[in-house]
N, CA, C and O atoms as CSV, one atom per row, in Angstrom:
chain,resi,resn,atom,element,x,y,z
A,1,MET,N,N,8.033,-2.166,18.969
A,1,MET,CA,C,8.463,-2.269,17.359
A,1,MET,C,C,7.013,-1.666,16.804
A,1,MET,O,O,5.862,-1.990,17.095
A,2,ASN,N,N,7.487,-0.739,15.963
A,2,ASN,CA,C,6.140,-0.105,15.185
A,2,ASN,C,C,5.543,0.346,16.403
A,2,ASN,O,O,4.367,0.487,16.068
A,3,GLY,N,N,5.625,0.651,17.579
A,3,GLY,CA,C,4.689,1.195,18.588
A,3,GLY,C,C,3.638,0.221,18.890
A,3,GLY,O,O,2.523,0.573,19.275
A,4,LYS,N,N,4.049,-1.246,18.684
A,4,LYS,CA,C,3.178,-2.268,19.367
A,4,LYS,C,C,3.855,-3.199,20.243
A,4,LYS,O,O,5.054,-3.423,20.078
A,5,PHE,N,N,3.128,-3.813,21.248
A,5,PHE,CA,C,3.979,-5.082,21.724
A,5,PHE,C,C,2.900,-5.971,21.853
A,5,PHE,O,O,1.774,-5.658,22.238
A,6,PRO,N,N,3.324,-7.230,21.476
A,6,PRO,CA,C,4.752,-7.479,20.896
A,6,PRO,C,C,4.177,-7.007,19.697
A,6,PRO,O,O,3.039,-6.571,19.523
A,7,GLY,N,N,5.314,-7.177,18.703
A,7,GLY,CA,C,5.281,-6.252,17.358
A,7,GLY,C,C,4.360,-6.848,16.551
A,7,GLY,O,O,3.750,-7.844,16.938
A,8,PRO,N,N,4.182,-6.364,15.474
A,8,PRO,CA,C,3.248,-6.653,14.490
A,8,PRO,C,C,3.125,-7.919,13.760
A,8,PRO,O,O,4.235,-8.160,13.285
A,9,PRO,N,N,2.298,-8.825,13.457
A,9,PRO,CA,C,2.726,-10.120,12.805
A,9,PRO,C,C,3.038,-9.961,11.408
A,9,PRO,O,O,2.575,-9.020,10.764
A,10,ILE,N,N,3.821,-10.854,10.887
A,10,ILE,CA,C,4.386,-11.035,9.576
A,10,ILE,C,C,3.818,-12.392,9.165
A,10,ILE,O,O,3.862,-13.410,9.856
A,11,GLU,N,N,3.273,-12.274,7.936
A,11,GLU,CA,C,2.508,-13.269,7.441
A,11,GLU,C,C,3.068,-13.569,5.925
A,11,GLU,O,O,3.711,-12.737,5.286
A,12,ALA,N,N,2.771,-14.719,5.503
A,12,ALA,CA,C,3.396,-14.975,4.117
A,12,ALA,C,C,2.761,-16.568,3.891
A,12,ALA,O,O,2.467,-17.340,4.804
A,13,ASN,N,N,2.658,-16.786,2.685
A,13,ASN,CA,C,2.328,-17.929,1.976
A,13,ASN,C,C,3.495,-18.822,1.853
A,13,ASN,O,O,4.562,-18.233,1.680
A,14,LEU,N,N,3.539,-20.225,1.907
A,14,LEU,CA,C,4.355,-21.147,1.638
A,14,LEU,C,C,5.168,-20.998,0.345
A,14,LEU,O,O,4.606,-21.314,-0.703
A,15,GLY,N,N,6.517,-20.518,0.307
A,15,GLY,CA,C,7.045,-20.331,-1.065
A,15,GLY,C,C,7.048,-18.962,-1.441
A,15,GLY,O,O,7.499,-18.700,-2.556
A,16,ASP,N,N,6.637,-18.052,-0.734
A,16,ASP,CA,C,6.843,-16.560,-0.971
A,16,ASP,C,C,8.096,-16.278,-0.623
A,16,ASP,O,O,8.698,-16.956,0.210
A,17,GLU,N,N,8.738,-15.006,-1.365
A,17,GLU,CA,C,9.747,-14.447,-1.001
A,17,GLU,C,C,9.586,-13.334,0.031
A,17,GLU,O,O,8.952,-12.330,-0.292
A,18,VAL,N,N,10.172,-13.454,1.380
A,18,VAL,CA,C,9.695,-12.534,2.270
A,18,VAL,C,C,10.867,-11.157,2.463
A,18,VAL,O,O,12.050,-11.243,2.793
A,19,PHE,N,N,10.260,-10.206,2.211
A,19,PHE,CA,C,11.268,-8.956,2.611
A,19,PHE,C,C,10.989,-8.250,3.810
A,19,PHE,O,O,9.779,-8.341,4.017
A,20,VAL,N,N,11.538,-7.604,4.671
A,20,VAL,CA,C,11.430,-7.239,5.798
A,20,VAL,C,C,12.527,-6.239,5.912
A,20,VAL,O,O,13.630,-6.568,5.475
A,21,THR,N,N,12.377,-5.126,6.412
A,21,THR,CA,C,13.128,-3.716,6.744
A,21,THR,C,C,13.093,-3.586,7.949
A,21,THR,O,O,12.002,-3.552,8.518
A,22,VAL,N,N,14.242,-3.483,8.626
A,22,VAL,CA,C,14.273,-3.177,9.958
A,22,VAL,C,C,15.492,-1.833,9.906
A,22,VAL,O,O,16.630,-1.760,9.442
A,23,ILE,N,N,14.586,-0.858,10.641
A,23,ILE,CA,C,15.334,0.159,10.975
A,23,ILE,C,C,15.473,0.125,12.343
A,23,ILE,O,O,14.587,-0.236,13.117
A,24,ASN,N,N,16.958,0.625,12.755
A,24,ASN,CA,C,17.066,0.627,14.311
A,24,ASN,C,C,17.192,2.045,14.731
A,24,ASN,O,O,18.008,2.905,14.401
A,25,LYS,N,N,15.991,2.078,15.694
A,25,LYS,CA,C,15.914,3.519,16.060
A,25,LYS,C,C,15.944,3.248,17.790
A,25,LYS,O,O,15.405,4.012,18.591
A,26,ILE,N,N,16.564,2.209,18.104
A,26,ILE,CA,C,16.946,2.173,19.601
A,26,ILE,C,C,17.911,3.242,20.073
A,26,ILE,O,O,18.976,3.306,19.459
A,27,ASP,N,N,17.730,3.982,20.939
A,27,ASP,CA,C,18.426,4.885,21.318
A,27,ASP,C,C,18.798,5.378,22.841
A,27,ASP,O,O,19.516,6.314,23.192
A,28,HIS,N,N,18.072,4.439,23.616
A,28,HIS,CA,C,18.198,4.526,25.191
A,28,HIS,C,C,18.672,3.349,25.714
A,28,HIS,O,O,17.763,2.905,26.415
A,29,PRO,N,N,20.067,2.257,25.757
A,29,PRO,CA,C,20.908,3.122,25.026
A,29,PRO,C,C,21.001,2.924,23.477
A,29,PRO,O,O,20.261,2.150,22.870
A,30,LYS,N,N,21.876,3.613,22.944
A,30,LYS,CA,C,22.174,3.391,21.519
A,30,LYS,C,C,22.846,1.980,21.505
A,30,LYS,O,O,23.768,1.774,22.293
A,31,GLU,N,N,22.474,1.099,20.736
A,31,GLU,CA,C,22.637,-0.216,20.382
A,31,GLU,C,C,22.560,-0.773,19.192
A,31,GLU,O,O,21.735,-0.236,18.453
A,32,GLY,N,N,23.202,-1.762,18.708
A,32,GLY,CA,C,22.818,-2.518,17.624
A,32,GLY,C,C,21.626,-3.603,17.798
A,32,GLY,O,O,21.182,-3.886,18.910
A,33,THR,N,N,21.172,-4.155,16.655
A,33,THR,CA,C,20.035,-5.120,16.861
A,33,THR,C,C,20.256,-6.166,15.734
A,33,THR,O,O,21.142,-5.974,14.901
A,34,ALA,N,N,19.439,-7.308,15.691
A,34,ALA,CA,C,19.224,-8.113,14.714
A,34,ALA,C,C,18.366,-8.987,14.854
A,34,ALA,O,O,18.400,-9.573,15.936
A,35,ILE,N,N,17.191,-9.449,13.754
A,35,ILE,CA,C,16.142,-10.360,14.213
A,35,ILE,C,C,16.602,-11.903,13.400
A,35,ILE,O,O,17.316,-12.117,12.421
A,36,HIS,N,N,15.934,-12.688,14.187
A,36,HIS,CA,C,16.243,-14.104,13.942
A,36,HIS,C,C,14.588,-14.191,13.511
A,36,HIS,O,O,13.632,-13.483,13.828
A,37,TRP,N,N,14.698,-15.283,12.721
A,37,TRP,CA,C,13.427,-16.082,12.272
A,37,TRP,C,C,13.270,-17.267,12.898
A,37,TRP,O,O,13.625,-18.235,12.226
A,38,HIS,N,N,12.783,-17.527,14.140
A,38,HIS,CA,C,12.556,-18.508,14.654
A,38,HIS,C,C,11.943,-19.661,13.911
A,38,HIS,O,O,10.811,-19.594,13.433
A,39,GLY,N,N,12.725,-20.735,13.824
A,39,GLY,CA,C,12.062,-22.034,13.040
A,39,GLY,C,C,12.132,-22.014,11.600
A,39,GLY,O,O,11.676,-22.998,11.017
A,40,LEU,N,N,12.702,-20.919,10.809
A,40,LEU,CA,C,12.981,-20.811,9.447
A,40,LEU,C,C,14.524,-20.934,9.143
A,40,LEU,O,O,15.355,-20.026,9.180
A,41,PRO,N,N,14.755,-22.506,8.777
A,41,PRO,CA,C,16.354,-22.506,8.497
A,41,PRO,C,C,16.654,-21.818,7.197
A,41,PRO,O,O,15.944,-21.899,6.194
A,42,GLN,N,N,17.774,-21.130,7.305
A,42,GLN,CA,C,18.112,-20.159,6.150
A,42,GLN,C,C,19.382,-20.740,5.153
A,42,GLN,O,O,20.448,-20.205,4.847
A,43,TRP,N,N,18.780,-22.114,4.769
A,43,TRP,CA,C,19.902,-22.857,4.244
A,43,TRP,C,C,20.822,-22.181,3.325
A,43,TRP,O,O,22.041,-22.306,3.445
A,44,SER,N,N,20.209,-21.379,2.296
A,44,SER,CA,C,20.586,-20.697,1.197
A,44,SER,C,C,21.168,-19.363,1.600
A,44,SER,O,O,22.179,-18.953,1.029
A,45,ASN,N,N,20.571,-18.651,2.572
A,45,ASN,CA,C,20.489,-17.047,3.344
A,45,ASN,C,C,21.163,-16.940,4.885
A,45,ASN,O,O,20.756,-16.135,5.723
A,46,GLY,N,N,21.982,-17.648,5.054
A,46,GLY,CA,C,22.885,-17.677,6.314
A,46,GLY,C,C,22.999,-16.352,6.736
A,46,GLY,O,O,22.993,-16.151,7.950
A,47,GLN,N,N,23.113,-15.316,5.892
A,47,GLN,CA,C,23.490,-13.903,6.107
A,47,GLN,C,C,22.087,-13.302,6.982
A,47,GLN,O,O,22.115,-12.343,7.752
A,48,TYR,N,N,21.084,-13.991,6.700
A,48,TYR,CA,C,19.661,-13.467,7.052
A,48,TYR,C,C,19.398,-14.140,8.469
A,48,TYR,O,O,18.429,-13.673,9.068
A,49,ASP,N,N,20.039,-15.074,9.052
A,49,ASP,CA,C,19.588,-15.502,10.085
A,49,ASP,C,C,19.380,-15.003,11.305
A,49,ASP,O,O,18.692,-15.612,12.124
A,50,GLY,N,N,20.015,-13.710,11.596
A,50,GLY,CA,C,19.926,-12.761,12.608
A,50,GLY,C,C,20.547,-13.113,13.805
A,50,GLY,O,O,20.076,-12.831,14.907
A,51,VAL,N,N,21.540,-13.692,13.637
A,51,VAL,CA,C,22.416,-13.885,14.932
A,51,VAL,C,C,23.864,-12.945,14.964
A,51,VAL,O,O,24.826,-13.231,14.251
A,52,PRO,N,N,23.855,-12.012,15.723
A,52,PRO,CA,C,24.993,-10.777,15.515
A,52,PRO,C,C,26.173,-11.549,15.913
A,52,PRO,O,O,26.276,-12.415,16.782
A,53,PHE,N,N,27.130,-11.017,15.030
A,53,PHE,CA,C,28.641,-11.373,15.207
A,53,PHE,C,C,28.920,-12.718,14.749
A,53,PHE,O,O,30.087,-13.111,14.724
A,54,ILE,N,N,28.143,-13.323,14.452
A,54,ILE,CA,C,28.207,-14.964,13.757
A,54,ILE,C,C,27.477,-14.884,12.318
A,54,ILE,O,O,28.240,-15.053,11.367
A,55,GLN,N,N,26.455,-14.711,12.086
A,55,GLN,CA,C,25.956,-14.726,10.840
A,55,GLN,C,C,25.735,-13.057,10.141
A,55,GLN,O,O,25.576,-12.856,8.937
A,56,GLN,N,N,25.762,-12.228,10.956
A,56,GLN,CA,C,25.803,-10.990,10.512
A,56,GLN,C,C,25.992,-10.050,11.488
A,56,GLN,O,O,25.745,-10.221,12.681
A,57,CYS,N,N,26.526,-8.838,10.872
A,57,CYS,CA,C,26.794,-7.600,11.910
A,57,CYS,C,C,25.770,-7.181,12.307
A,57,CYS,O,O,24.869,-7.327,11.482
A,58,PRO,N,N,25.352,-6.515,13.601
A,58,PRO,CA,C,24.353,-5.860,14.042
A,58,PRO,C,C,24.026,-5.002,13.374
A,58,PRO,O,O,24.919,-4.518,12.678
A,59,ILE,N,N,22.866,-4.505,13.276
A,59,ILE,CA,C,22.274,-2.999,12.606
A,59,ILE,C,C,22.449,-2.067,13.447
A,59,ILE,O,O,21.701,-1.983,14.421
A,60,ALA,N,N,23.590,-1.076,13.218
A,60,ALA,CA,C,23.567,-0.149,13.907
A,60,ALA,C,C,22.656,0.968,14.042
A,60,ALA,O,O,21.846,1.253,13.161
A,61,PRO,N,N,22.782,1.656,15.216
A,61,PRO,CA,C,21.733,2.419,15.402
A,61,PRO,C,C,21.453,3.844,14.292
A,61,PRO,O,O,22.371,4.629,14.054
A,62,GLY,N,N,20.548,3.951,13.901
A,62,GLY,CA,C,20.038,4.963,12.865
A,62,GLY,C,C,20.411,4.172,11.690
A,62,GLY,O,O,20.437,4.927,10.718
A,63,SER,N,N,20.665,3.158,11.420
A,63,SER,CA,C,20.801,2.031,10.031
A,63,SER,C,C,19.656,1.265,10.162
A,63,SER,O,O,18.925,1.032,11.125
A,64,SER,N,N,19.640,0.837,8.733
A,64,SER,CA,C,18.519,-0.221,8.377
A,64,SER,C,C,19.204,-1.388,7.638
A,64,SER,O,O,20.324,-1.325,7.130
A,65,PHE,N,N,18.349,-2.512,7.644
A,65,PHE,CA,C,18.815,-3.627,6.779
A,65,PHE,C,C,17.791,-4.432,6.608
A,65,PHE,O,O,16.970,-4.614,7.507
A,66,THR,N,N,17.714,-5.000,5.457
A,66,THR,CA,C,16.495,-5.746,4.679
A,66,THR,C,C,16.854,-7.197,4.806
A,66,THR,O,O,17.933,-7.574,4.348
A,67,TYR,N,N,15.963,-8.119,5.445
A,67,TYR,CA,C,16.256,-9.359,5.390
A,67,TYR,C,C,15.430,-9.676,4.282
A,67,TYR,O,O,14.388,-9.039,4.129
A,68,ASN,N,N,15.832,-10.798,3.286
A,68,ASN,CA,C,15.318,-11.573,2.483
A,68,ASN,C,C,15.707,-12.922,2.386
A,68,ASN,O,O,16.853,-13.369,2.331
A,69,PHE,N,N,14.357,-13.678,2.365
A,69,PHE,CA,C,14.299,-15.083,2.650
A,69,PHE,C,C,13.101,-15.755,1.772
A,69,PHE,O,O,12.246,-15.074,1.206
A,70,LYS,N,N,13.146,-17.094,1.733
A,70,LYS,CA,C,11.869,-17.847,1.136
A,70,LYS,C,C,11.253,-18.254,2.326
A,70,LYS,O,O,12.026,-18.586,3.225
A,71,ALA,N,N,9.868,-18.318,2.590
A,71,ALA,CA,C,8.805,-18.881,3.431
A,71,ALA,C,C,8.797,-20.418,3.210
A,71,ALA,O,O,7.704,-20.823,2.816
A,72,ASP,N,N,9.733,-21.357,3.364
A,72,ASP,CA,C,9.923,-22.631,2.885
A,72,ASP,C,C,9.416,-23.694,4.028
A,72,ASP,O,O,9.400,-24.914,3.869
A,73,VAL,N,N,9.000,-22.985,5.228
A,73,VAL,CA,C,8.233,-24.139,6.093
A,73,VAL,C,C,6.935,-23.330,6.662
A,73,VAL,O,O,7.177,-22.280,7.257
A,74,ALA,N,N,5.674,-23.710,6.534
A,74,ALA,CA,C,4.499,-23.363,6.942
A,74,ALA,C,C,4.194,-23.716,8.179
A,74,ALA,O,O,4.642,-24.790,8.579
A,75,GLY,N,N,3.542,-23.073,8.880
A,75,GLY,CA,C,3.442,-23.082,10.258
A,75,GLY,C,C,3.287,-21.685,10.979
A,75,GLY,O,O,3.169,-20.622,10.370
A,76,ILE,N,N,3.304,-21.835,12.499
A,76,ILE,CA,C,3.031,-20.400,13.152
A,76,ILE,C,C,4.338,-20.294,14.256
A,76,ILE,O,O,4.502,-21.023,15.235
A,77,THR,N,N,5.137,-19.276,13.850
A,77,THR,CA,C,6.466,-19.262,14.937
A,77,THR,C,C,6.659,-17.807,15.317
A,77,THR,O,O,5.678,-17.064,15.340
A,78,MET,N,N,7.651,-17.440,15.563
A,78,MET,CA,C,7.788,-15.936,15.762
A,78,MET,C,C,9.232,-15.400,15.214
A,78,MET,O,O,10.072,-16.180,14.765
A,79,TYR,N,N,9.422,-14.070,15.291
A,79,TYR,CA,C,10.604,-13.490,15.157
A,79,TYR,C,C,10.931,-13.065,16.469
A,79,TYR,O,O,10.074,-12.826,17.320
A,80,HIS,N,N,12.427,-12.942,16.694
A,80,HIS,CA,C,12.718,-12.152,17.962
A,80,HIS,C,C,13.989,-11.571,17.645
A,80,HIS,O,O,14.687,-12.031,16.741
A,81,ALA,N,N,14.380,-10.432,18.447
A,81,ALA,CA,C,15.622,-9.740,18.568
A,81,ALA,C,C,16.639,-10.936,18.887
A,81,ALA,O,O,16.358,-12.017,19.405
A,82,HIS,N,N,17.811,-10.509,18.480
A,82,HIS,CA,C,18.967,-11.832,18.915
A,82,HIS,C,C,20.293,-10.826,19.327
A,82,HIS,O,O,21.391,-11.069,18.827
A,83,TYR,N,N,20.147,-9.895,20.095
A,83,TYR,CA,C,21.096,-8.866,20.586
A,83,TYR,C,C,20.533,-8.641,21.989
A,83,TYR,O,O,19.347,-8.541,22.301
A,84,SER,N,N,21.839,-8.569,22.940
A,84,SER,CA,C,21.586,-8.124,24.209
A,84,SER,C,C,20.007,-8.490,25.111
A,84,SER,O,O,19.405,-9.561,25.037
A,85,ALA,N,N,19.759,-7.773,25.600
A,85,ALA,CA,C,18.304,-8.226,26.107
A,85,ALA,C,C,16.949,-7.702,25.370
A,85,ALA,O,O,15.900,-7.517,25.986
A,86,GLN,N,N,17.118,-7.471,23.864
A,86,GLN,CA,C,16.043,-7.040,23.422
A,86,GLN,C,C,15.048,-7.573,23.460
A,86,GLN,O,O,13.976,-7.030,23.726
A,87,TYR,N,N,15.260,-9.032,23.134
A,87,TYR,CA,C,13.806,-9.791,23.131
A,87,TYR,C,C,13.173,-9.714,24.556
A,87,TYR,O,O,12.000,-9.350,24.641
A,88,MET,N,N,13.831,-10.013,25.605
A,88,MET,CA,C,13.148,-9.994,26.969
A,88,MET,C,C,12.609,-8.701,27.089
A,88,MET,O,O,11.634,-8.599,27.833
A,89,ASP,N,N,13.083,-7.543,26.444
A,89,ASP,CA,C,12.295,-6.172,26.556
A,89,ASP,C,C,11.196,-5.928,25.708
A,89,ASP,O,O,10.646,-4.827,25.689
A,90,GLY,N,N,10.738,-7.134,24.813
A,90,GLY,CA,C,9.902,-7.107,23.855
A,90,GLY,C,C,10.037,-7.077,22.384
A,90,GLY,O,O,8.993,-6.942,21.745
A,91,LEU,N,N,11.051,-7.172,21.801
A,91,LEU,CA,C,11.393,-7.201,20.707
A,91,LEU,C,C,10.959,-8.466,19.814
A,91,LEU,O,O,11.867,-9.181,19.390
A,92,TYR,N,N,9.817,-8.739,19.548
A,92,TYR,CA,C,9.502,-9.954,19.270
A,92,TYR,C,C,7.892,-9.769,18.723
A,92,TYR,O,O,7.126,-8.892,19.124
A,93,GLY,N,N,7.572,-10.827,17.698
A,93,GLY,CA,C,6.216,-11.199,17.279
A,93,GLY,C,C,5.836,-12.437,16.481
A,93,GLY,O,O,6.544,-13.444,16.451
A,94,PRO,N,N,4.800,-12.322,15.902
A,94,PRO,CA,C,4.268,-13.510,15.333
A,94,PRO,C,C,4.933,-13.597,13.945
A,94,PRO,O,O,5.102,-12.640,13.190
A,95,LEU,N,N,5.340,-15.074,13.679
A,95,LEU,CA,C,5.538,-15.263,12.143
A,95,LEU,C,C,4.744,-16.241,11.549
A,95,LEU,O,O,4.934,-17.384,11.965
A,96,ILE,N,N,3.955,-16.095,10.738
A,96,ILE,CA,C,2.569,-17.040,10.290
A,96,ILE,C,C,3.147,-17.247,8.915
A,96,ILE,O,O,3.447,-16.304,8.183
A,97,ILE,N,N,3.291,-18.496,8.594
A,97,ILE,CA,C,3.341,-18.844,7.195
A,97,ILE,C,C,2.254,-20.099,6.817
A,97,ILE,O,O,2.120,-21.238,7.265
A,98,HIS,N,N,1.464,-19.229,5.650
A,98,HIS,CA,C,0.426,-20.239,5.787
A,98,HIS,C,C,0.876,-21.368,4.494
A,98,HIS,O,O,1.727,-21.218,3.618
A,99,GLY,N,N,0.041,-22.424,4.732
A,99,GLY,CA,C,0.717,-23.440,3.895
A,99,GLY,C,C,-0.563,-23.748,2.679
A,99,GLY,O,O,-0.375,-24.564,1.778
């Protein structure tokens, strides 16, 4: 992700509105992707929970999707792919919400 393993840290302050644009450049094999924000309940933003085929359609190869949610739980957690074996292949990173 962005040439890093694991992916880059995403940091916000409690109460911030977070915008993360994911551009799917997976091409071997071409497949969709989706990102789950572990530990952040998406009470009013279920479409940004990152569970493909349930909460959202996968982000198609060559396409992008912008996640938008409120950082409403302080702490250190992670984001990770929720599609195929992408998480095990390294599509994850730290998510830090400062209290």
